[in-house]
N, C-alpha and C positions, 0 to 999 in steps of 0.2 A: 192592420190599419184600424180595425174596429177596437182592438185592445188599447191602442194609443188614445183613441178618442174617449174611451171609458175611463182610462187612468187620468187623462187631462180633466175630464168632467168631474171625477171624484176629487182631484186636487183643488179645482176651483170651488167645489162645494165646501171643502174643509177650510179654505181661505175665507170664504164668505161667512161660515160659521164662526171662525176666529174673530173676524171683524165685528160681527153682531155681538159676540160675548164682550169684546173690549168696549164697544159703545154702550152696552147695557151696564157694565160695571162703572163706566164713567158717569152715566146719567144717574145711576143709583147712588153713587158716592156724592155727586154734586147735590142731589136732592136731600140726602140725609144731612150733609154739612150745612146746607141752607136752612133746613128746618131746625137744626140744632142752634144755629146763630139767631134764628127768629124766636127761640125760646120754647118751641114745642116739645123738645126733649130735654127736660130739666136735668136728669141724672146722667146723660150720655157725655162721655169725654170725647170731644171731636178730634183729638190728635190721631187716633187710629184711622178714622174715616178720611182725614186730611192726607195721611200718608198714602192711602189707597188712591185717593184722587190725584195726588202728585205723581204716583207711579203710572196711573192710567194716562195722564197727560204726557209723561215722558215717553210712553209707548208710541205716541204720535209725534214726538220730537218737539213738544212744547215745554219750555222750561221758564223759570223765573228770570226776569231781566236783571242784568248786572250793571252797576254803575260803570261808565266808561273809564273813569279815573281809577277805579279799583278801590276807592275809599268809600266807606259808609259814612253818611252824614249823621252827625250826632244830633239828637233832638235838643232844641234850644229850651232851656229851663229858665223861666222868668221867676225871680225871687221878689217877694214883697219887701219893701223897704220899711218894715215895721221895726221900730226901735224897741229893744227889749229893756224892760225896767229892771234895775238891779234890786235884789231883795234886801 
């Protein structure tokens, strides 16, 4: 009986450690990504940190929302009606 309690306690502590690591990675990647977009890291490429951030969110079951129609809306491009002069 005591061995079962010890193994359950050890299992819970490993689960807790795993959650702490996942939350730490999520917070770290969110902080670096935010600081990168704010301009504090001029030479850092944010794509790697963004992929770590997305993977961390996916570990919690959070993902990007998809349009219900399955179609992506194309951005509307407004063109100026400037007449071009012929040379």
